[in-house]
N, C-alpha and C positions, 0 to 999 in steps of 0.2 A: 521528610522522605519522599521519594519519587512517586508522584501521583500515579503514573502509569503502572508502576508495580502493584499499587493497591487495586487499580481497576483490573488488572490481569488476575490477581489472587482471587478477587470476589467473582469475576466471571468464571474462572475455572472451578471454584468451589460450588457455584450454582449449577454449572454444567454437570458435574460429577454427582452431585446430591439430587438434582431434580431433572436431569436430562433424560432423553428417550434414546434407547439403543436400536440400531437397525439390524441387529442379528436376526437371522431367519429370512432377510431379503437378499436377492441376488445383486450385490452392489457392484458398480463398475470398477471402482478402484482396487488395485492389487499391490501386494508387497513383492519384493524382488524374488521371492520363493514361489510366487504364484498364488499364495493364500489371499482370500478376500480381506480387504482392509476395512474393517467395521468401525463405526463411530458412534459416540454418544453425544447428543446434540440438544441445544436449546434454540428456539425460534424467536426472532425479533430482538435481538440484542442491540442496544443503543448506548453509546459511550460518547462523553464530551471532553475535549481537551482544549484548555486555554493556553495557546501557544505564546501568549504575552507574558505567562508566568513561569514556564519551563518547557524544555524539549522532552517529549514523551518517550525516551529510550528507556527499556527495562534496565534495571541494575541486577535483577535476579540471575541473569546471565548476559553476556555481551552481545550487543548488536553490532554486526559487521558493517559499520557505517559506510565505508567506502564502496562496498558492493551494493549496498542499498542506493546510494546516490547514483552509481553507475547504472543501475537498472532504470531509475526514474529518468535519467537524461537519455537513455537509449530509447525509452518509450516515447517521451514527450518532447524531447529536443531533436533527436535524430529521427523520430518516427519510423523506427526500424522494426522489421520482423526477422532480422537475420542475426543469429547468435554470434557470428564472426564479427560483428560490429559492437559486441558487448564484452566489456573487459571483466567477466565473471562467467562462471560455468553453470549458473543456476537454472538456465533454461535448456541445457543440452539434451535433457532426457525427452524433450518434446520436439526437437528439431528433426527435419528430414535430412537426406544426404546432402542437400545444398546448404543446409544450415538455417533454413527458415522454419518458422512456426505457423506458416500459412497466412491467411489474411486476418491476423489477430493483432490486438494491442496497438503498437505504433503504426501499423499499417492503416488501421481505421482512422487514426488521428491525422494522418497525412493526406486523406482524401479531401479534395476541394469541393466546396459546395457554393451555390450561387446565392448571394444576398443583394439587397437593394444597394448596399455600399460597395459591392464587388465580389470577387471570388475569394474565399478564405478557406483554409483547412480549419479543423476544430480549434487547434492551439492558437493559431494567428487570430481567429475570431474572439477568443477569450482576451488576448492581448489588446485588440482593438476596442473591445467593449470596456475593459477596465479603464482604458485611456479616455474614450470618448463618450461612453454611456455607463458611468459607474453606478448610476441609480436604477439600472435595468434589472428586471426580475427574470431575465432570460439568459443569463450568463452561465452556460453549462455545457458539458461534453457527455457523450454516450457512445461507448464502443461496442455495445451489444447489438451488432447488426444482424438481424435474423437472416437477411438475404446472403450473408457470407458465413454463417455458422458452419456450414458443411465444408468449408475450406479452411478452417481453424484447427490447429493441433489441440487446442484447449480453449474451451469456452471461457471468455473473460470472467474472472472472480470479481475483482474490484472493477466495476463497469461504468460508473458515471460519477461525475462531480458537479455540484451546483455551487456557484460563488455569489456572495452577496456583500455589498460594500455599505458599511454604517459608520458615518463620522470618520471617514479616513481610515477605517479598519476593515481588512478583507477577511471574511468568514468563509467556510466551506463545509458542505455536506458530501461525505464519501458514501456511496451505496455499494454494498458488497453482497453478491448472492451467496457466497460460501467462504468460510474462513476456517482454515487449518489452525486452531488456536495455538498450538505449541510451536509449530514450525514457522508460520507466516503472519500471525496476527500483528505482533509489534512491528514486524517489518513493513507491513502494509500501513499502519498507522504513521510510522516514521517517514516513509516514502512520501506520503501525501502531506505530512506536516512540512517537509522540505519543499515540496512543490508549492504549497501555499506561501511559504516564506519567499520563494523565488518570484512568483507572480506578484507578490506585495511589494517586493524591492524594486522591481523594474517598472512598477506602476505608481510609484510615489506613495504607497500605502504601507501600513504595518499589518503583520499577521495577527489575527484574533483567535477565533474559536474553530476547531475542527471537530465536526460532529460525525462519528462513524456508525452507520446503520448496517447491521448484519442480518441477513435473513436466516442463514443456517450456520450458527457457531458451534463447531464440533471439536471433539478430541478423539483421536484415533486409538484403537484398542492397544496398540503396542507403544502409545505414548503415555498412558495413564500413569505408570509408575514414575516416569520422568517428571510429569507435571505434579504428581503428589510430593515429589522431593523438592521441586522448585518453590512451590507455594508455602513451604515451611520456612524459607529463608527470610531473613529480615531485610526489607527494602533499604537501600542506601540513597544518599542525596542525589538528585537528578543533575545530569550534566548541563552545560550551556552550549548551545549551537552558535558557531561563529561562522559568519558568511563574509566573504570579501565584499566590503561596501562600495567598491569602485565599479563593480559590474551593474550596468544600466540597461543591458540588452540581454533578454532571456537566452538567445543563442550563443552568448559568449561565456556562460557558466561552464566550468570544468569541475571534475571531482576535487581538484586541488583547492577550490575556492571555498570549501567547507571543512570545518573541523569540530569535534566535540571537546570542550574543555572541562577538566575536573571530572572525567568519567572513570569511575572506579567500580566497575561491576564485580559480582561474585565470580570466581573461576568456575569454568564449566567445560568439561572435557568429554562428556558423554556424546557419542555419535547418534544423532537422531535419524531414525529410518524414514524414508520419504515414500509415500504411497503414490503410485502412478496410475 
């Protein structure tokens, strides 16, 4: 059965049984009717996914894989902050009249920095080091730029990746300050699993372990009943991620170069409310 399902179930059970509510606090997030969106949370959740064994998509409900890939390409390949360049509507609520989310996410990855080897943005630095310095302990990105936080529509949730190569295997640690467990947790896991596979393929490596470190893992008050229903479901076999093996350049990947085979998740028609 899918390992990611078991991780999700155990995490949710722990949050609901042992978490702490922020009721009584004046929280920032709101529901569309203006009510405060309170959460129950756990601090310091760490999960590990071996990508050499299976792709970590939930089967308890369907992962919209095409939208997931579109977003990771928008941020990491296009290095964009404009939702008009994203073939999905997931960021529309945070966009301004011109369609931008401010100096956030892809914008930060596209900023060039000076190094001894030349000028690189953060993505091209990763690609350079994986090819030329695979033993380096400095292969990492960070988009939580304090100097630009005031100009971001939303502070980055998943904000840093650290890469490590061991015996031809590319491993990564994803650091996340905040995780909406129902709406976004598996999305984030699968997004960065795909990114790790992409970097590995174009660098002549194979994808290994993705370690996901979450500071604040939470379930919103209006999500509790949905979560309780999901975690009673029986996990199904994990799907296989298929990537076009002919792609050797990171910037040549498209959404159509990826597919999930044998993906048979449980049906799920509930509309999940999103707190803004």
